Backbone bond lengths (Angstrom), bond angles and torsions (degrees), N, CA, C in turn:
res aa  C-N    CA-C-N  psi(-1)  N-CA   C-N-CA  omega(-1)  CA-C   N-CA-C  phi
1 M - - - 1.488 - - 1.518 109.30 -
2 K 1.346 116.66 -47.46 1.444 121.13 -178.40 1.504 111.14 -58.94
3 N 1.295 118.62 -46.01 1.483 122.60 178.04 1.502 110.96 -58.64
4 W 1.321 114.09 -44.05 1.486 120.91 -178.97 1.538 110.19 -62.21
5 L 1.326 116.23 -47.44 1.506 118.64 175.50 1.533 113.99 -60.90
6 Q 1.302 114.38 -41.04 1.440 119.88 177.83 1.492 111.07 -60.11
7 S 1.286 116.42 -48.55 1.438 124.61 179.84 1.558 111.73 -58.87
8 M 1.308 115.62 -44.01 1.459 119.59 177.73 1.473 113.45 -63.36
9 A 1.369 115.31 -47.40 1.467 121.76 178.54 1.504 109.97 -59.18
10 T 1.289 118.51 -50.32 1.447 125.53 -177.82 1.609 108.09 -57.95
11 G 1.295 114.87 -47.04 1.446 119.81 176.96 1.512 115.31 -55.56
12 M 1.305 112.92 -47.97 1.529 119.57 -176.53 1.531 110.76 -74.52
13 L 1.273 117.06 -41.37 1.476 118.33 -170.94 1.533 115.49 -93.34
14 L 1.325 114.65 -24.14 1.501 117.14 -179.19 1.535 110.97 -118.09
15 E 1.294 118.84 -58.02 1.461 120.51 -170.62 1.535 113.70 -67.18
16 R 1.303 116.43 -45.53 1.428 119.56 -175.72 1.569 110.02 -61.72
17 P 1.321 118.87 -55.03 1.453 117.85 -178.75 1.564 112.66 -64.43
18 A 1.370 114.07 -32.92 1.495 119.33 -179.58 1.482 112.81 -64.06
19 Q 1.329 118.48 -37.78 1.453 123.50 -171.81 1.520 110.55 -76.01
20 K 1.385 117.44 -10.21 1.486 120.67 177.70 1.486 113.17 -73.49
21 L 1.356 116.48 -18.14 1.478 120.95 179.46 1.530 113.48 -112.49
22 T 1.296 116.35 156.46 1.415 120.09 175.44 1.552 105.64 -84.49
23 L 1.312 116.13 167.40 1.436 120.39 176.31 1.528 113.25 -58.87
24 D 1.331 116.00 -40.71 1.415 122.80 176.23 1.524 110.12 -61.92
25 E 1.298 120.59 -39.36 1.424 123.63 177.20 1.531 113.11 -68.82
26 H 1.316 116.24 -34.62 1.443 121.17 171.79 1.509 111.27 -59.60
27 A 1.343 114.23 -46.26 1.468 122.56 179.37 1.593 109.01 -56.48
28 A 1.262 115.83 -48.45 1.446 121.36 -177.58 1.521 110.46 -63.45
29 L 1.389 116.25 -43.62 1.390 121.69 178.32 1.516 111.46 -62.38
30 L 1.337 117.39 -41.89 1.498 118.80 -179.74 1.524 111.02 -68.64
31 E 1.315 114.08 -32.32 1.512 116.75 -179.30 1.560 108.10 -70.44
32 S 1.315 118.15 -39.71 1.470 123.44 -179.42 1.525 108.30 -67.58
33 S 1.304 118.51 -52.06 1.439 121.46 -178.99 1.557 110.17 -64.31
34 G 1.282 120.96 -34.83 1.448 122.17 175.31 1.498 112.19 -61.00
35 T 1.326 117.45 -41.50 1.445 118.47 176.48 1.500 112.10 -65.38
36 R 1.294 117.62 -41.28 1.472 122.65 178.70 1.526 107.23 -62.39
37 L 1.297 121.09 -47.09 1.464 123.30 -177.31 1.474 111.65 -63.71
38 A 1.354 114.74 -41.47 1.511 118.49 -178.43 1.556 108.04 -63.45
39 Q 1.333 117.43 -36.91 1.472 117.31 176.06 1.482 112.15 -66.21
40 R 1.280 115.97 -39.11 1.499 119.03 177.73 1.494 110.58 -60.52
41 Y 1.324 115.85 -47.62 1.456 119.50 -179.26 1.521 114.62 -64.24
42 S 1.344 115.88 -35.47 1.445 119.52 178.13 1.489 112.39 -65.68
43 A 1.358 119.54 -25.52 1.449 122.40 179.83 1.525 111.20 -88.92
44 A 1.300 118.35 -9.41 1.455 121.91 -175.93 1.543 110.13 -88.10
45 P 1.317 116.43 150.65 1.506 120.96 -179.83 1.512 109.95 -74.96
46 D 1.310 115.78 157.78 1.443 126.82 173.10 1.538 107.86 -79.63
47 T 1.344 114.32 97.27 1.457 120.67 173.73 1.493 110.13 -125.90
48 E 1.262 116.57 159.85 1.466 123.73 177.75 1.532 109.70 -58.45
49 S 1.355 116.41 -44.52 1.435 120.93 178.97 1.514 111.08 -64.71
50 N 1.293 122.19 -42.57 1.487 121.23 178.81 1.507 110.51 -67.93
51 R 1.338 119.82 -37.90 1.432 121.81 173.50 1.488 112.72 -58.52
52 E 1.338 119.12 -44.54 1.434 124.15 179.56 1.544 109.89 -63.00
53 H 1.296 117.36 -49.10 1.458 119.72 -179.10 1.502 112.89 -63.57
54 L 1.325 118.33 -42.27 1.458 117.07 178.21 1.524 112.97 -69.70
55 S 1.263 116.76 -32.20 1.481 119.89 174.69 1.527 110.38 -63.35
56 H 1.306 116.10 -39.42 1.462 118.59 178.13 1.581 110.72 -67.14
57 I 1.334 116.95 -40.52 1.437 119.96 178.93 1.502 110.54 -63.81
58 I 1.304 119.58 -43.17 1.471 124.67 176.15 1.579 109.38 -59.78
59 G 1.281 114.75 -49.86 1.495 120.80 -175.69 1.538 110.24 -58.69
60 I 1.334 117.02 -44.03 1.439 120.52 -179.85 1.559 108.76 -65.76
61 E 1.314 117.77 -43.20 1.478 120.49 -178.72 1.505 110.63 -63.65
62 R 1.303 116.49 -46.78 1.495 118.33 177.52 1.545 111.95 -61.38
63 W 1.343 116.05 -40.95 1.457 117.29 176.59 1.500 111.80 -60.53
64 G 1.358 116.34 -44.07 1.443 123.20 177.11 1.580 111.28 -59.85
65 Q 1.273 116.08 -35.27 1.497 120.18 178.08 1.547 107.38 -63.91
66 S 1.342 117.76 -40.49 1.456 117.71 179.91 1.540 110.86 -64.06
67 R 1.330 118.87 -31.19 1.426 123.32 175.76 1.498 112.32 -71.52
68 L 1.385 114.87 -40.63 1.473 118.06 177.27 1.491 111.97 -63.58
69 E 1.349 116.36 -34.85 1.489 117.88 -178.88 1.553 111.77 -65.77
70 V 1.348 116.06 -19.49 1.501 117.61 178.09 1.542 107.56 -65.71
71 F 1.316 118.31 -36.09 1.484 120.54 178.41 1.548 109.45 -61.55
72 L 1.319 117.86 -21.71 1.490 121.82 179.76 1.482 113.01 -100.22
73 G 1.371 115.72 11.28 1.464 118.59 175.37 1.524 116.03 109.55
74 A 1.295 120.50 -7.61 1.488 122.62 179.68 1.495 109.47 -67.91
75 Q 1.337 117.24 156.73 1.444 124.27 177.05 1.520 108.16 -74.73
76 L 1.355 116.55 136.50 1.445 121.78 176.33 1.569 110.97 -75.13
77 E 1.280 116.87 130.45 1.432 120.22 172.10 1.516 108.76 -122.11
78 M 1.311 114.89 119.51 1.475 122.14 -174.27 1.614 105.23 -82.91
79 D 1.255 112.82 85.37 1.506 119.95 -179.78 1.542 105.64 -128.43
80 D 1.369 113.43 -175.23 1.458 116.15 -177.34 1.566 105.31 -120.00
81 H 1.303 116.03 -174.37 1.492 119.36 -173.03 1.578 113.96 -78.46
82 E 1.315 115.40 -17.84 1.518 117.05 -172.18 1.538 114.08 -54.78
83 P 1.318 120.95 -42.18 1.477 119.03 -178.59 1.514 109.97 -68.53
84 Y 1.332 120.89 -14.38 1.474 121.12 -177.44 1.488 113.27 -93.24
85 R 1.260 117.55 -4.58 1.540 121.82 177.76 1.446 110.70 -67.41
86 P 1.360 118.20 146.54 1.455 122.18 173.77 1.469 111.16 -62.96
87 A 1.324 115.65 162.70 1.437 121.79 176.27 1.489 113.45 -54.87
88 D 1.332 120.04 144.35 1.410 123.70 -173.23 1.555 112.41 -67.34
89 D 1.298 113.55 -22.38 1.533 117.38 -174.24 1.506 113.16 -91.93
90 L 1.350 119.07 7.90 1.460 119.07 -179.19 1.555 109.52 -75.88
91 G 1.324 114.45 141.70 1.475 119.38 178.34 1.540 110.94 -82.76
92 W 1.266 113.45 176.19 1.490 120.31 -177.27 1.547 112.58 -58.42
93 A 1.347 117.11 -45.25 1.445 118.34 -177.62 1.521 112.10 -68.51
94 A 1.351 118.81 -35.00 1.391 123.46 174.77 1.508 115.32 -65.05
95 L 1.369 111.48 -38.95 1.495 116.41 177.62 1.505 111.24 -67.16
96 Q 1.359 115.73 -36.81 1.486 116.34 177.04 1.529 109.71 -66.39
97 D 1.272 120.69 -37.29 1.504 121.14 174.58 1.524 109.34 -63.58
98 E 1.365 118.08 -39.25 1.471 119.57 179.25 1.587 109.10 -64.69
99 F 1.316 114.80 -42.31 1.499 115.19 176.82 1.536 112.98 -56.94
100 K 1.352 116.04 -47.90 1.454 120.42 -179.92 1.518 111.58 -59.11
101 A 1.320 118.66 -45.55 1.444 120.99 -178.43 1.500 110.57 -66.06
102 T 1.401 115.49 -40.04 1.437 119.02 179.27 1.507 111.74 -65.97
103 R 1.259 117.87 -40.74 1.479 118.43 -179.79 1.541 110.30 -71.11
104 E 1.322 119.02 -33.33 1.485 121.49 174.81 1.511 109.21 -61.02
105 R 1.353 119.22 -38.93 1.421 121.74 176.73 1.524 114.68 -64.98
106 T 1.382 112.91 -41.21 1.476 118.00 176.61 1.522 110.29 -61.92
107 V 1.305 118.44 -41.95 1.485 120.94 179.29 1.561 107.89 -63.57
108 A 1.313 118.05 -44.18 1.431 121.34 178.27 1.492 112.50 -59.15
109 L 1.352 116.46 -42.98 1.480 118.60 177.75 1.512 111.93 -65.81
110 A 1.315 119.87 -38.23 1.436 121.93 172.97 1.475 112.00 -56.61
111 R 1.286 117.21 -41.51 1.451 123.40 -179.39 1.550 110.05 -70.75
112 E 1.300 115.98 -38.67 1.503 118.91 175.72 1.591 110.59 -63.69
113 L 1.287 114.54 -43.97 1.468 118.72 174.71 1.528 114.36 -57.41
114 A 1.314 113.38 -41.08 1.467 119.70 178.06 1.548 110.69 -64.23
115 A 1.331 114.74 -41.89 1.470 119.51 -178.53 1.473 109.84 -69.79
116 A 1.340 118.84 -27.51 1.435 122.72 -179.90 1.523 112.47 -75.48
117 N 1.317 116.08 -6.33 1.440 123.00 175.07 1.555 114.01 55.63
118 L 1.325 114.22 44.74 1.455 121.76 -178.85 1.542 111.88 -66.12
119 D 1.330 116.21 149.30 1.410 116.84 168.97 1.466 109.22 -84.33
120 T 1.362 118.00 -175.68 1.496 118.65 -173.11 1.535 109.16 -95.73
121 S 1.326 121.90 -3.96 1.444 120.05 -174.71 1.522 119.87 -87.78
122 P 1.357 122.32 -28.47 1.451 114.71 176.27 1.537 115.45 -60.14
123 T 1.271 116.83 149.54 1.491 124.32 179.39 1.491 112.91 -133.42
124 V 1.327 112.79 153.44 1.438 122.94 174.51 1.553 107.23 -134.76
125 P 1.316 115.46 132.54 1.497 118.37 -173.11 1.476 116.11 -67.99
126 H 1.246 115.56 140.65 1.456 128.05 165.85 1.468 109.89 -97.92
127 N 1.269 122.15 136.74 1.522 124.96 -173.65 1.530 108.64 -58.76
128 Q 1.301 120.38 -34.18 1.453 122.88 -173.17 1.518 110.48 -106.73
129 Y 1.296 119.31 -38.04 1.455 120.70 -169.66 1.526 116.93 -100.88
130 G 1.353 113.99 0.14 1.447 117.59 179.14 1.527 113.18 85.29
131 K 1.326 115.10 -156.80 1.460 122.21 -177.10 1.543 110.96 -72.62
132 L 1.339 114.99 125.52 1.471 122.59 179.27 1.527 112.75 -121.78
133 T 1.246 120.97 142.87 1.442 125.51 169.47 1.519 109.53 -74.26
134 A 1.316 118.51 166.26 1.449 123.35 175.87 1.508 109.90 -57.34
135 Y 1.341 116.74 -38.93 1.426 122.20 178.98 1.531 112.60 -60.78
136 A 1.327 113.09 -45.79 1.483 118.37 -178.59 1.580 108.74 -69.33
137 W 1.301 119.24 -36.60 1.436 120.90 178.21 1.541 108.32 -61.08
138 L 1.279 119.94 -45.15 1.440 122.63 -177.30 1.582 108.57 -66.29
139 H 1.301 116.04 -42.55 1.441 118.76 175.36 1.546 114.01 -60.93
140 Y 1.343 113.17 -40.25 1.462 119.11 178.33 1.484 111.39 -61.21
141 L 1.366 114.72 -49.35 1.501 117.90 -179.67 1.560 112.96 -61.09
142 D 1.271 116.79 -40.12 1.492 119.36 177.34 1.480 110.70 -65.07
143 T 1.336 117.08 -48.71 1.437 120.19 -179.75 1.512 115.37 -63.61
144 H 1.317 113.64 -42.70 1.458 118.39 177.50 1.491 113.51 -57.09
145 A 1.367 115.30 -50.16 1.447 119.15 179.88 1.518 111.50 -60.69
146 S 1.344 116.64 -41.81 1.398 118.60 -177.53 1.454 115.94 -67.12
147 L 1.423 115.92 -41.24 1.425 120.21 177.18 1.531 112.36 -69.40
148 E 1.340 116.99 -42.57 1.468 119.20 176.82 1.474 115.08 -64.06
149 S 1.381 116.49 -28.03 1.477 120.11 -178.59 1.516 110.04 -64.17
150 E 1.346 119.52 -17.42 1.428 121.79 -179.60 1.527 108.37 -72.15
151 T 1.349 120.47 -15.33 1.461 119.56 178.70 1.537 109.27 -84.72
152 I 1.333 117.08 -8.12 1.464 118.28 176.85 1.487 108.78 -78.51
153 E 1.317 117.03 124.61 1.472 120.76 -176.62 1.519 111.66 -75.64
Protein backbone atom coordinates (compact mmCIF):
# COMPACT_ATOMS: atom_id res chain seq x y z
CA MET A 1 0.00 0.00 0.00
CA LYS A 2 2.84 2.39 0.89
CA ASN A 3 4.56 1.81 -2.46
CA TRP A 4 1.30 2.35 -4.31
CA LEU A 5 0.65 5.66 -2.51
CA GLN A 6 4.22 6.75 -3.12
CA SER A 7 3.93 5.91 -6.79
CA MET A 8 0.66 7.82 -7.12
CA ALA A 9 2.02 10.90 -5.35
CA THR A 10 5.22 10.85 -7.38
CA GLY A 11 3.25 10.54 -10.58
CA MET A 12 0.90 13.41 -9.79
CA LEU A 13 3.40 15.81 -8.22
CA LEU A 14 6.56 15.13 -10.18
CA GLU A 15 6.20 12.96 -13.26
CA ARG A 16 3.00 14.38 -14.74
CA PRO A 17 4.03 18.06 -14.65
CA ALA A 18 7.63 17.19 -15.62
CA GLN A 19 6.60 15.32 -18.77
CA LYS A 20 4.81 18.41 -20.11
CA LEU A 21 8.19 20.02 -20.86
CA THR A 22 11.12 18.98 -23.02
CA LEU A 23 14.54 18.68 -21.43
CA ASP A 24 15.54 21.92 -23.17
CA GLU A 25 12.48 23.62 -21.66
CA HIS A 26 13.46 22.31 -18.23
CA ALA A 27 16.93 23.81 -18.75
CA ALA A 28 15.44 27.19 -19.63
CA LEU A 29 13.09 27.07 -16.65
CA LEU A 30 15.93 26.16 -14.29
CA GLU A 31 18.03 28.99 -15.69
CA SER A 32 15.20 31.50 -15.24
CA SER A 33 14.30 30.39 -11.74
CA GLY A 34 17.99 30.34 -10.79
CA THR A 35 18.28 34.00 -11.74
CA ARG A 36 15.14 34.83 -9.77
CA LEU A 37 16.35 32.91 -6.72
CA ALA A 38 19.81 34.49 -6.87
CA GLN A 39 18.18 37.93 -6.82
CA ARG A 40 16.07 36.90 -3.83
CA TYR A 41 19.14 35.70 -1.96
CA SER A 42 21.13 38.85 -2.74
CA ALA A 43 18.39 40.93 -1.11
CA ALA A 44 18.25 38.74 2.00
CA PRO A 45 20.30 39.41 5.13
CA ASP A 46 23.23 37.31 6.27
CA THR A 47 21.75 35.29 9.12
CA GLU A 48 22.57 31.86 10.48
CA SER A 49 19.11 30.66 9.47
CA ASN A 50 19.49 31.92 5.90
CA ARG A 51 22.93 30.33 5.59
CA GLU A 52 21.53 27.01 6.87
CA HIS A 53 18.59 27.06 4.44
CA LEU A 54 20.72 27.99 1.43
CA SER A 55 23.27 25.33 2.33
CA HIS A 56 20.43 22.78 2.37
CA ILE A 57 19.15 23.96 -1.03
CA ILE A 58 22.64 23.69 -2.53
CA GLY A 59 23.21 20.24 -0.97
CA ILE A 60 19.96 18.86 -2.38
CA GLU A 61 20.68 20.29 -5.83
CA ARG A 62 24.21 18.86 -5.93
CA TRP A 63 22.91 15.50 -4.73
CA GLY A 64 20.29 15.62 -7.48
CA GLN A 65 23.03 16.37 -9.99
CA SER A 66 24.78 13.16 -8.98
CA ARG A 67 21.53 11.30 -9.74
CA LEU A 68 21.13 13.09 -13.08
CA GLU A 69 24.65 12.03 -14.03
CA VAL A 70 23.51 8.41 -13.74
CA PHE A 71 21.33 8.99 -16.82
CA LEU A 72 24.57 9.88 -18.63
CA GLY A 73 26.39 6.73 -17.52
CA ALA A 74 27.73 7.53 -14.04
CA GLN A 75 27.58 4.89 -11.31
CA LEU A 76 24.63 5.25 -8.92
CA GLU A 77 25.59 5.85 -5.30
CA MET A 78 22.73 5.50 -2.83
CA ASP A 79 23.66 8.35 -0.53
CA ASP A 80 21.90 11.42 0.80
CA HIS A 81 22.42 15.15 0.34
CA GLU A 82 24.54 15.83 3.44
CA PRO A 83 27.96 15.19 1.81
CA TYR A 84 27.01 17.61 -0.97
CA ARG A 85 26.38 20.59 1.30
CA PRO A 86 28.88 23.46 1.20
CA ALA A 87 31.37 23.87 4.02
CA ASP A 88 29.81 25.10 7.26
CA ASP A 89 32.11 28.10 7.50
CA LEU A 90 31.06 29.74 4.22
CA GLY A 91 29.64 33.23 4.52
CA TRP A 92 26.46 34.48 2.90
CA ALA A 93 28.15 35.94 -0.20
CA ALA A 94 30.14 32.73 -0.78
CA LEU A 95 26.99 30.62 -0.41
CA GLN A 96 25.24 32.78 -2.99
CA ASP A 97 28.15 32.17 -5.37
CA GLU A 98 27.91 28.43 -4.64
CA PHE A 99 24.20 28.48 -5.45
CA LYS A 100 24.81 30.23 -8.77
CA ALA A 101 27.54 27.77 -9.76
CA THR A 102 25.44 24.82 -8.65
CA ARG A 103 22.42 25.98 -10.63
CA GLU A 104 24.60 26.62 -13.70
CA ARG A 105 25.77 23.00 -13.45
CA THR A 106 22.16 21.77 -13.20
CA VAL A 107 21.24 23.76 -16.32
CA ALA A 108 24.28 22.33 -18.12
CA LEU A 109 23.26 18.79 -17.10
CA ALA A 110 19.74 19.38 -18.40
CA ARG A 111 21.22 20.45 -21.72
CA GLU A 112 23.54 17.41 -21.78
CA LEU A 113 20.55 15.17 -21.15
CA ALA A 114 18.66 16.87 -23.98
CA ALA A 115 21.63 16.42 -26.33
CA ALA A 116 21.81 12.73 -25.37
CA ASN A 117 18.32 12.36 -26.81
CA LEU A 118 17.04 10.28 -23.88
CA ASP A 119 13.62 8.74 -23.99
CA THR A 120 11.28 9.31 -21.07
CA SER A 121 11.34 5.81 -19.59
CA PRO A 122 14.71 5.33 -17.78
CA THR A 123 14.57 6.08 -14.05
CA VAL A 124 16.98 6.73 -11.22
CA PRO A 125 15.82 6.38 -7.60
CA HIS A 126 15.13 9.25 -5.24
CA ASN A 127 15.55 8.27 -1.58
CA GLN A 128 12.06 9.45 -0.67
CA TYR A 129 10.03 9.53 -3.89
CA GLY A 130 11.16 6.34 -5.58
CA LYS A 131 12.07 5.97 -9.24
CA LEU A 132 12.14 9.25 -11.19
CA THR A 133 12.78 10.02 -14.84
CA ALA A 134 15.32 12.71 -15.76
CA TYR A 135 12.38 15.00 -16.41
CA ALA A 136 11.01 14.47 -12.91
CA TRP A 137 14.45 14.94 -11.36
CA LEU A 138 14.79 18.33 -13.05
CA HIS A 139 11.28 19.31 -11.98
CA TYR A 140 12.03 18.15 -8.43
CA LEU A 141 15.22 20.22 -8.21
CA ASP A 142 13.50 23.34 -9.51
CA THR A 143 10.48 22.89 -7.25
CA HIS A 144 12.58 22.07 -4.18
CA ALA A 145 14.75 25.16 -4.55
CA SER A 146 11.75 27.40 -5.17
CA LEU A 147 9.77 26.08 -2.20
CA GLU A 148 12.74 26.11 0.15
CA SER A 149 13.66 29.65 -0.90
CA GLU A 150 10.50 30.77 0.91
CA THR A 151 12.35 30.01 4.17
CA ILE A 152 14.94 32.68 3.32
CA GLU A 153 13.96 35.84 5.18
